[in-house]
C-alpha positions in Angstrom: -10.2 -9.8 9.2 -11.8 -6.9 7.4 -9.0 -4.9 5.9 -10.0 -1.5 4.7 -9.2 0.1 1.4 -10.4 3.6 0.9 -10.1 4.9 -2.6 -10.7 7.8 -5.0 -13.7 7.9 -7.3 -11.5 7.6 -10.4 -10.7 4.0 -9.4 -13.2 1.3 -10.3 -14.0 -1.7 -8.0 -12.2 -4.2 -10.3 -8.9 -2.2 -9.8 -9.5 -2.1 -6.0 -10.1 -5.9 -6.0 -6.9 -6.5 -7.9 -4.9 -4.4 -5.4 -6.5 -6.3 -2.5 -5.7 -9.7 -4.2 -2.1 -8.6 -4.6 -1.8 -7.6 -0.9 -3.4 -10.9 0.0 -1.0 -12.9 -2.3 2.0 -11.2 -0.6 0.4 -11.9 2.8 0.2 -8.3 3.8 -3.5 -8.8 4.2 -3.6 -11.6 6.7 -5.5 -12.7 9.8 -3.1 -11.1 12.4 -4.1 -7.5 12.4 -6.5 -5.3 10.4 -4.7 -3.1 7.8 -5.8 0.2 6.5 -4.8 1.7 3.1 -5.8 4.7 1.0 -5.5 4.2 -2.7 -5.0 7.0 -5.2 -4.6 6.7 -9.0 -2.6 9.5 -10.6 -2.2 9.0 -14.3 -0.9 5.4 -14.6 0.4 5.1 -11.0 -1.3 3.7 -7.9 -0.2 5.7 -4.9 -0.9 3.6 -1.8 -0.8 5.2 1.6 -0.3 2.6 4.3 -1.0 3.3 8.0 2.2 2.4 9.9 3.6 3.0 13.4 6.5 5.4 13.9 9.2 2.6 13.6 8.9 2.8 9.8 10.9 6.1 10.0 13.9 4.6 11.9 13.8 0.8 11.6 15.6 -0.4 8.5 14.0 -3.9 8.8 10.5 -2.4 8.8 11.3 -0.1 5.9 12.9 -2.9 3.9 9.9 -5.1 4.3 7.8 -2.4 2.6 10.4 -2.1 -0.2 10.2 -5.8 -0.8 6.4 -5.8 -0.7 6.2 -3.0 -3.3 8.7 -4.7 -5.5 6.7 -8.0 -5.4 3.4 -6.2 -6.0 4.8 -4.3 -9.0 5.2 -7.6 -10.8 1.4 -7.9 -10.8 0.9 -4.4 -12.3 3.2 -4.2 -15.3 1.2 -1.3 -16.8 1.0 0.7 -13.6 3.6 2.1 -11.3 3.1 1.1 -7.6 4.2 3.7 -5.1 3.9 3.2 -1.3 3.5 6.1 1.0 3.8 4.9 4.6 1.9 7.3 6.9 1.9 7.7 10.6 -1.3 8.9 12.4 -2.8 10.7 9.3 -2.6 10.8 5.6 -0.7 14.1 5.6 2.2 12.6 7.6 4.0 10.7 4.9 7.2 9.3 6.4 8.8 8.0 3.2 7.9 7.5 -0.5 8.8 4.1 -1.8 9.0 3.8 -5.6 
């Protein structure tokens, strides 16, 4: 699988690799389906937009899985806040903000 991380120019490749390793460790990046994320760094926070289907907005199980993923990834980044922004269809359609 070639998962795709698009990121801003204020993030270096080592940071992107660390994020990718955390997603792999938590089995979000796996061999079942290609995942797409957009990574922003704002001050000391990583804001991660994750492409999702519409069920994220109404399915509590889908939502809770992202809450758990964020919580687990946060442990790997004690000096940075991890924020998930599930998006549907485009980056401007943020369904929820998970902090």
